[in-house]
Structures are given as C-alpha cells and as structure tokens.
N, C-alpha and C positions, 0 to 999 in steps of 0.2 A: 411176766408170768415165771414163776419158778415150778418147775417139776422135778419130782424126785423119783429115781427109780432104783430098785432093790436087785442086786445081781447075788446070788448065793454062790457059795464055793463050788456047789456041784454044777452050777453053769459056767463059772470061770473058776478054775482051779488055779491054785497057786503056779503051776506049770504054764497053763494057758498065759499067764499074767507075764512071766517070765519070757515066754515066746513072742508076744506082743512088744514088750519092751526091748528085746533083741532086734526084731524086724524095724522098729522105729528107731533105734539107735539111742535111746532114753537111759538115763540113770532110774534105780529104784524110785528116787524121790519124784519124778516126774511122770510116772505112769498114771496116777489117779487123774492128775489134770489132763492128760493126753486121753484117758479114757472118756473122761467128762467131754471133751471136744468132740471124740468120735460118736459119741452117743448123741450128742446135739447134730452133728453131721447126719446121720441115719434119720433121726426125725425129722430135719428138713428135707430130706429126700422123701419121705413119706408124705410128709406135707404137701409138697409138690404134686406126688402123684395122685392125691385125692383132689386138690384143687384143679388140676389140669387134665389132661387126657390119658392118664395112668402112667405105665412104664413104656419106654422106648421098646421097640420090637427087637432091633438088631443087638447083639452082644456088644459089638464095638461102641454102640451108640450108649449102651448101659454103663460101660466102663468110662467113656466120656463125660457122662452127666455125674457119675460116682466121684470121678476126679475133680471135677467141678464144685460139687458139694465139700469136697476136703478141701479145695482151695480156700473156700469161704469160711469154713468153720472149724478147720484144723491146721492148715499152714498158715492161714491168716497173712495176709500182704506179700506173700512172695510165692514164687513157684519151686516146687520141689525139683530135686535133681533126678535124672533117670535111675540112679541107684535106688534113692527112696521110694520110688516109683514099682521098682521091680521088686523091693521089699514087700510092699503092700500087697500089690497085686500078685505077687509070685508070676511075674513075666520076666522073659529076658531082656537084656539091655536094649537090644533092637527093638523089641515089641514096646518097651516103656517109652524109646524115644518117639516111635509112632503115635503112642496113645497121646503125649505130650503134645505132639505137633498137631494131631487131629482136634484135640481137646482147646488148645490155643486158637484155631482156625475157626471151631466151632463157636466158641465163646470169646473171641477177640474183644469184643467192644466191653462185655461184662467184666473181664479179667485184665483190661489193660492197665489198671493200676498195680496188680501183682506184678505184670511182666516190667513194669517201669521200674518198681521198688528192688526186684531182683537184678535189673541191670545196674541200678544206681548202687546198691550194695556190691555188685561184683567191681565196678569201678573204683569205690571207696577202699577196695581192698589192695589196689596196686600200688605200687612202690616203684620209685626210679633208683635201682643200686648206687647209681652215680647220677651227680648233676648234668642235666641235658640229655641223658641216655634214655632209652626207651622205657617205657613203664612195663612192669612185669606182675602177673598176679596169677594166682592158682584157681582153676575152676573145674569143679568135677562134673558140669553140665555142657555136654557139647551144644546143646540146644540154645543155651543162654548165649555162647558165644556166636553162634549163628545168627541169634537176635541182635547182638550188637554189630557184626557184620552187615546185616541188613541195613541197618542204618547208616553204616559208612557207604554202603554202594547206592543208595539213594540220595542222600544229604552230600557225601563227598567222595564221588566216584573216581576221583584224581588222587585220593588218599590212600595210602598203603592199609590194607585190611589187618585186623588182628591175627598173629599167627602162633601155631603150636610151636614152642621151644624143643627143637628136636632133641630127642633122649630122654625127655622128661615127660611123665605121663600125663599130668593134668597143668603144665604150666604154660602161660602165654606171653606173647610180647605185643605190646602194643605202641606205635610209634606217637610221638609227642604232638605232631598236629591231628593225628586220629583222636588221641585221648581228649585233646580240647575239643573237638569237633563234638564227642559223644557227651560230653560235660555240658555243653552247650545246647544241646538237643534235648537232654534228658531233666536237666534243672529247670 
C-alpha cells in the first residue's frame, strides 16, 4: 500500500526542516528521505496503538517504544549512538544512554539483529596500526563498547576487554585474541 501525505510550509517551515536536518546530522539532500522514514515510523506507532492496547502509560515506556519504532523504520539495521538519541529526544547524554539500555533490555529479541549489525560494523572499522599489534577503532557509543565487552566476559572471560585509549575521546583498543573471539561470535 502506498500512502501519500502532504505537509504545507505552514506546518513545516524551512527553518523547521533545517532544524530537523541539523538534529539528525543530515545533508540537505537527505532530508526528504529522512522525513519519509520518520513519517512511516510515526504511522506504524499509531497502527500499533490501534491494534493493541493503546499507548504505554509511563513516559519512559513511551520513549522506549518510540525508539523501538525509530530503530525499525528510521535507523534500519543499526543502533543509534547516544548522541543521535540526545538530538532526537532532546535528552542529556546520560539520559540517552539509559534510554538505549532500557530499550535494548525491553526489546532485546526483536532488535537483536540491529545490535549484531552495529557490533559487526564497529569491528569492521577496526585496524591494526602495525602487524601483530592490538586493533584500534573509533566508537562514539559507549553502549556499543559495553555490548562487545559483554560478549567477551561471557564467551572469553580470560581475555582482555576492549579498553578506551587513554587521552583520546572515542578511540578504543582491542587485543588480537579478543578481536578474534568477537569475530567468531558475531559472524
């Protein structure tokens, strides 16, 4: 089924469009596609409301459900970083981290593929500066690193966890054997 909605400039001004573009970190060319995804996200949230038992009653549950729908229809196959969540929901970084954690806990089985894709994408970005040295990668989402270290603690408790490289904001180090374990567990 194809649905079309019309939004007037009175309902969505150029300034509003620019604000959305900035919040989502998009280029001007990406805005229309992003708005289409957001419209589908909102529509599917309403469909669920009609089909099931209405809306959640607690504010944190509403946010978790909204993030769940964004994962399915906007972010498509990946977890957003805490910074992206902060921009969308107008939350502090710690509130965004809590929202992401709670959403993962609540919808773990439904978003497991998104989590795995995010972890694989993070590992794929890792490089070895020198042959045989530890892998290094940049990750702006502490929650992603926590997920990777959770796998290490469960499947390779004798291995070295992923560690933040001291003095760098978002760069991490991963031992070769830890990297091999993560690749084995995720692929």
